[in-house]
Every structure is written in structure tokens, then in C-alpha cells.
DRENPA-3360 file (N, C-alpha, C; in nm, 2 decimals, always signed):
BEGIN
1 = XXXXXXXX = +6.35/+5.51/-4.85/+6.28/+5.42/-5.05/+6.13/+5.49/-5.09 ~ +6.16/+5.49/-5.21/+6.09/+5.55/-5.27/+6.00/+5.52/-5.37 ~ +5.87/+5.56/-5.35/+5.70/+5.51/-5.38/+5.70/+5.56/-5.47 ~ +5.73/+5.50/-5.60/+5.62/+5.49/-5.77/+5.48/+5.49/-5.78 ~ +5.46/+5.49/-5.89/+5.32/+5.48/-5.89/+5.31/+5.42/-5.98 ~ +5.19/+5.36/-5.99/+5.12/+5.25/-6.13/+5.15/+5.28/-6.23 ~ +5.11/+5.45/-6.26/+5.14/+5.45/-6.37/+5.33/+5.51/-6.41 ~ +5.40/+5.51/-6.36/+5.59/+5.57/-6.31/+5.63/+5.45/-6.37;
9 = XXXXXXXX = +5.56/+5.30/-6.31/+5.58/+5.16/-6.27/+5.57/+5.13/-6.47 ~ +5.48/+5.11/-6.49/+5.41/+5.06/-6.63/+5.50/+5.16/-6.72 ~ +5.53/+5.27/-6.72/+5.63/+5.37/-6.81/+5.78/+5.32/-6.82 ~ +5.77/+5.28/-6.68/+5.93/+5.19/-6.70/+5.96/+5.06/-6.77 ~ +5.87/+4.99/-6.76/+5.85/+4.84/-6.76/+5.79/+4.86/-6.92 ~ +5.78/+4.96/-6.99/+5.72/+4.99/-7.14/+5.92/+4.99/-7.22 ~ +5.99/+5.01/-7.09/+6.17/+5.10/-7.22/+6.21/+4.98/-7.22 ~ +6.26/+4.97/-7.34/+6.33/+4.93/-7.38/+6.50/+4.88/-7.29;
17 = XXXXXXXX = +6.53/+4.95/-7.32/+6.72/+5.03/-7.38/+6.71/+5.12/-7.22 ~ +6.86/+5.08/-7.14/+6.88/+5.18/-7.05/+6.88/+5.34/-7.09 ~ +6.88/+5.34/-7.17/+6.90/+5.47/-7.19/+6.75/+5.61/-7.24 ~ +6.63/+5.42/-7.29/+6.52/+5.52/-7.27/+6.44/+5.46/-7.01 ~ +6.53/+5.46/-7.00/+6.50/+5.41/-6.91/+6.52/+5.59/-6.84 ~ +6.68/+5.56/-6.84/+6.75/+5.66/-6.77/+6.68/+5.83/-6.76 ~ +6.61/+5.78/-6.97/+6.53/+5.93/-6.95/+6.36/+5.96/-6.93 ~ +6.31/+5.85/-6.89/+6.23/+5.82/-6.80/+6.24/+5.89/-6.70;
25 = XXXXXXXX = +6.34/+5.83/-6.61/+6.37/+5.85/-6.43/+6.42/+6.02/-6.47 ~ +6.49/+6.08/-6.54/+6.54/+6.23/-6.60/+6.38/+6.27/-6.54 ~ +6.32/+6.22/-6.63/+6.20/+6.31/-6.61/+6.03/+6.35/-6.54 ~ +6.06/+6.21/-6.51/+5.99/+6.20/-6.34/+6.08/+6.21/-6.25 ~ +6.22/+6.36/-6.28/+6.23/+6.36/-6.14/+6.31/+6.25/-6.06 ~ +6.37/+6.12/-6.04/+6.41/+6.03/-6.02/+6.54/+6.04/-6.05 ~ +6.62/+5.99/-5.95/+6.74/+5.93/-5.94/+6.81/+5.79/-5.95 ~ +6.84/+5.82/-6.09/+6.89/+5.68/-6.12/+7.07/+5.63/-6.17;
33 = XXXXXXXX = +7.13/+5.56/-6.10/+7.21/+5.57/-6.16/+7.23/+5.47/-6.31 ~ +7.31/+5.46/-6.39/+7.30/+5.36/-6.54/+7.28/+5.28/-6.47 ~ +7.38/+5.22/-6.34/+7.40/+5.09/-6.34/+7.26/+5.01/-6.28 ~ +7.22/+5.08/-6.17/+7.07/+5.08/-6.10/+6.95/+5.06/-6.28 ~ +6.99/+5.10/-6.35/+6.91/+5.13/-6.49/+6.94/+4.93/-6.61 ~ +7.06/+4.97/-6.55/+7.09/+4.86/-6.65/+7.06/+4.70/-6.56 ~ +7.05/+4.71/-6.43/+7.00/+4.61/-6.36/+6.83/+4.61/-6.39 ~ +6.79/+4.70/-6.35/+6.67/+4.63/-6.41/+6.55/+4.62/-6.53;
41 = XXXXXXXX = +6.69/+4.65/-6.65/+6.65/+4.62/-6.76/+6.64/+4.50/-6.77 ~ +6.77/+4.43/-6.68/+6.82/+4.26/-6.69/+6.67/+4.20/-6.62 ~ +6.71/+4.24/-6.52/+6.59/+4.17/-6.42/+6.41/+4.19/-6.55 ~ +6.42/+4.27/-6.60/+6.28/+4.35/-6.72/+6.28/+4.23/-6.82 ~ +6.41/+4.20/-6.85/+6.43/+4.07/-6.96/+6.34/+3.95/-6.91 ~ +6.38/+3.89/-6.78/+6.36/+3.74/-6.71/+6.19/+3.72/-6.70 ~ +6.17/+3.88/-6.72/+6.03/+3.79/-6.65/+5.95/+3.92/-6.64 ~ +5.79/+3.93/-6.70/+5.67/+3.99/-6.69/+5.58/+4.07/-6.58;
49 = XXXXXXXX = +5.51/+4.15/-6.48/+5.46/+4.10/-6.35/+5.33/+4.08/-6.37 ~ +5.23/+4.00/-6.34/+5.10/+3.99/-6.33/+5.05/+4.15/-6.29 ~ +4.91/+4.14/-6.36/+4.90/+4.27/-6.29/+4.86/+4.26/-6.08 ~ +4.80/+4.16/-6.06/+4.82/+4.18/-5.89/+4.95/+4.23/-5.86 ~ +5.06/+4.17/-5.89/+5.19/+4.23/-5.82/+5.22/+4.31/-5.92 ~ +5.16/+4.36/-5.98/+5.20/+4.47/-6.00/+5.12/+4.59/-5.87 ~ +5.00/+4.58/-5.87/+4.99/+4.65/-5.77/+4.99/+4.62/-5.66 ~ +5.02/+4.49/-5.61/+5.14/+4.53/-5.53/+5.28/+4.62/-5.52;
57 = XXXXXXXX = +5.35/+4.57/-5.63/+5.43/+4.74/-5.58/+5.45/+4.84/-5.57 ~ +5.30/+4.86/-5.70/+5.26/+5.04/-5.68/+5.22/+5.12/-5.58 ~ +5.16/+5.00/-5.44/+5.15/+5.03/-5.28/+4.99/+5.01/-5.29 ~ +4.99/+4.86/-5.38/+4.88/+4.78/-5.30/+4.87/+4.75/-5.19 ~ +4.77/+4.54/-5.15/+4.77/+4.62/-5.01/+4.92/+4.55/-4.94 ~ +5.02/+4.53/-4.99/+5.14/+4.50/-4.85/+5.26/+4.39/-4.96 ~ +5.30/+4.32/-4.90/+5.39/+4.24/-4.88/+5.34/+4.10/-4.88 ~ +5.38/+3.98/-4.95/+5.33/+3.85/-4.95/+5.46/+3.80/-4.84;
65 = XXXXXXXX = +5.51/+3.86/-4.80/+5.60/+3.76/-4.65/+5.77/+3.73/-4.77 ~ +5.74/+3.59/-4.71/+5.91/+3.55/-4.71/+5.89/+3.53/-4.88 ~ +5.73/+3.42/-4.91/+5.72/+3.39/-5.03/+5.72/+3.51/-5.15 ~ +5.68/+3.62/-5.16/+5.58/+3.69/-5.25/+5.77/+3.69/-5.34 ~ +5.63/+3.65/-5.47/+5.75/+3.71/-5.55/+5.75/+3.80/-5.57 ~ +5.65/+3.89/-5.57/+5.71/+4.03/-5.68/+5.79/+4.13/-5.55 ~ +5.85/+4.10/-5.42/+5.98/+4.18/-5.31/+6.06/+4.07/-5.26 ~ +6.02/+3.89/-5.30/+6.08/+3.79/-5.22/+6.12/+3.77/-5.14;
73 = XXXXXXX = +6.08/+3.91/-5.04/+6.06/+3.84/-4.88/+6.15/+3.99/-4.79 ~ +6.24/+4.08/-4.94/+6.30/+4.23/-4.86/+6.18/+4.30/-4.79 ~ +6.09/+4.29/-4.87/+6.05/+4.40/-4.81/+5.93/+4.35/-4.68 ~ +5.95/+4.32/-4.63/+5.89/+4.22/-4.47/+5.84/+4.34/-4.41 ~ +5.72/+4.40/-4.40/+5.61/+4.50/-4.33/+5.73/+4.44/-4.20 ~ +5.71/+4.33/-4.12/+5.71/+4.34/-4.02/+5.83/+4.34/-3.96 ~ +5.96/+4.36/-4.02/+6.08/+4.37/-4.01/+6.11/+4.48/-3.93;
% end
């Protein structure tokens, strides 16, 4: 699993199109398929992360477990 900086996540969240996101990923040296970019843009349109959620995604104090709104329990540390 790749770790992203807060700045990379902020830049990605500002992308409005799949092509913008793909260009950003390329400029950051991140491998991202068109399908992955389409999925991300679709998800981004559904909701915005709070500052607290963004901090957790960008390497904050960890997963909130099964009820975590950031990862929905997918990244459970105790697995």
C-alpha cells in the first residue's frame, strides 16, 4: 500500500476530472489506471473529507476501526 503526503491528497482532492487526476499522478510518480482515477473522481463527488479525516488518511494517528468513516474499517491495523 502506498503512503501519500497531505499535500498529494489535497492536490488530488482538487482534481475535477479524470484527466487532471491522471496528470497529477504522473507528475507525482504515482501509478494510477484510468479505471482507478474514474472510481476516485466518482467517490470524491459523493462527499468531502473533513480536516480530521484528511489527517488520518495522510498518516494521522491511525484507523478508527470498523466504524471509521475514512477507511470504513478496511485498513484495520489489528488485522
